[in-house]
C-alpha angles and dihedrals in degrees: 000000000000127000113284130233110226102168114057145128129215114236120224088251090054091050091050095047094044091053092046091049097042095244114149122222088235090059090052090048091052092051093048093046095050112013118180089209137016115195128184110233096179135326107310097010129087136172117223114197142179137174117246134185115233127170093343096310133096118236135179115234112204121193119190114210134184100222097178093087138058116268097025115243123229105220101182144327138201144175123236137177090210095093096152091055095055104027108111122221114256112250 
């Protein structure tokens, strides 16, 4: 399990996209509190991701976070069935 993010805020863009995509704030909180993976996207931005079961299928929830500020800012998040495409190799 990767290091969690406990202090964060949701940006207005994140709220909009989460609502549009049907992602609940509690799901985002669960991923940030106990991410299976934490991957650096670029300096200051990371994606935290975890697999979740939903309606009999397994999905990957990816949450993009600007970590170069306090508190960290959740930029966006989404759910995908393409786990193999986004799952990073363990170091």
